[in-house]
C-alpha positions, 0 to 999 in steps of 0.5 A: 489040812489042804487049807492050811498049807494055801494060808500058810503059802499065802502068808509065807509069799506076803512076807517075802513080797511087801519089798517086791510087789503090792500085796493087794495082788495077790488078793482075787477082787473077782473071787469069791468062795461060798461054803455049801452043804450040797450041790442042788439047784437051790443051793448053787442059786444062793452060794451064786447070791453070797458071792456076788454080795461078797465080790461087791462088798470086796470092791465097794468096802461097803454093806449099804449098797446092797439095798441100792435097787438095780443092784439088789437087781442084780444080785438076785439075778447075778448070771450076768456077771460071772465068768465061770463056777465050780465045786472044791472040797477042802478037809471035808467041806465043799465050796462053790468057787466063782469068779465074776467080771471085774470090768462088770463089777466095777461099772455097776458101782461107778454107774450107781456113783458109789464108791471104787476100791482099787487095788491098791490097797494098804497092808497092816501087820496084825498084832493080836495078844490073845486069851486061850486055857488062861494063858496070854500069846502073841498070835504069829505066823506060825501060830496054830491056834483058830485065829491065825486061820481065819484071820487069813478066811478075812484077808480074803473074803474082805479084801483087806491084806495083812500080815502076822508077825514071825515073832522070831527073837527079833520080836520078842525081844522087841515086843511082848503081850503086855505092849499090845495090851497097854497099847505101847504104840510106840514100842510097837511101831519099832518093831513094825518097821522091818515088815514094812507095812502101810499100818499096824493095828494092835489088838487083844482079846480075852475072856469074858463073862457067860464064855464070851469074850472083850476086845480091844483095838488101835489101828497107827501107820507105821511111822515113828512120832507125833502120829503115834499119839493119835489113833487113826482107827479105835474099836472097842466092845464083846462079843460071842467068841475070838472068831466073832471079835476078829470079825469087828475088828476086821470091819473097823479097819475096813471102814476106815481104809473104804474112807480113806482109799474108796473113791466115786465119782464126784461128777467135776471130772477134775484135771491134773497132771502127772510127771514121769521121768527117768524114761528110756524105753516106749515100754514105758510110757505104755506101762505107766498109761495102763498102770495110772488107767486102771486105777480107782480115782481115775476116769481116763489117762493120755500122754500129752508131751514128751521130753527127753526122759521125761513124760507128761500125762494128763489124768481126768479124775473120778474123786480129787487130786487128794484120792489120786495121790493117796492112792500113788503112795501105796504102789510099789512101782513107782517113786515119788521124787519131790522136785523145787522149781523155781516160781516167777513174781512177774516182771519188776516185782522187787521181791525176789523168786520164790521157789515151789516143790512140786513131786515127779516119779519113776517108773521102777515097774514090777 
């Protein structure tokens, strides 16, 4: 019961905070809870190793990291990375809750030039049609199905923020089981707009032979138009049960997001400049620099110019400018502002001056 209440609170908080803060801020990227059968030393040591692997996976997005010799050695002896741990019993199940030093985790990954999946993560609206006892229904935030609970668990375990639809009258008028199973993206995109998510996924789980289930999923950006004709990710197959199918769906989501948002050190140390406008107090400069420094695409940052209400920051990158800009688009703390500037063609050039578009940013804060 307690666990269910935590999940209800978590999902409700996500819905309420979509317009106020990044949903990824609710993820604990340095923590893991592992089910244990007892409190013996051997069980504890095994659980600490599993918790460490869970946290590495949340921050790298790829199980391939486990095969790197230095990381495999750290997994076998995670003590140096642990901040604290303790036991908790929920609904009769014992858990070992472990908190790790996040900076050490990131350094471990960076030292091996592995991708780092930072705090800026896209929010996905999860439209799921599931068959149970011969009937199909859309799994909503208020659903009592096991699938709903398991989605909440995977959100925390894999670090993939998702929302389930409320399925109130507005949703029910726009989206049906048929729309989801038929992958009618245009219709579902209209219903998804109210949630302000970055992406939406349409998935269906149906009964199959030998007590198994069949599943399919497609992922789209939350936009309308031509983008809906080209799924960003898709997967289908059979699984032992609904939870196994959901796990496959989350794996597909994670793989796509890691390919797009996780950033490895290219070794080139590229530089770029970001201009923030409407600066009215010194605290904003401190907050902006602190914010930029924690981005997974940023190696270092410094304020290089302050002119009136505008500030220019010089940013050294782990990857490319595109890596940085993709992360900035996910952030609710800033707003981009396209600016058209004239471009001089030089003296004596018979052509008229052309124009170029650049991007400035406005700091919105918390």
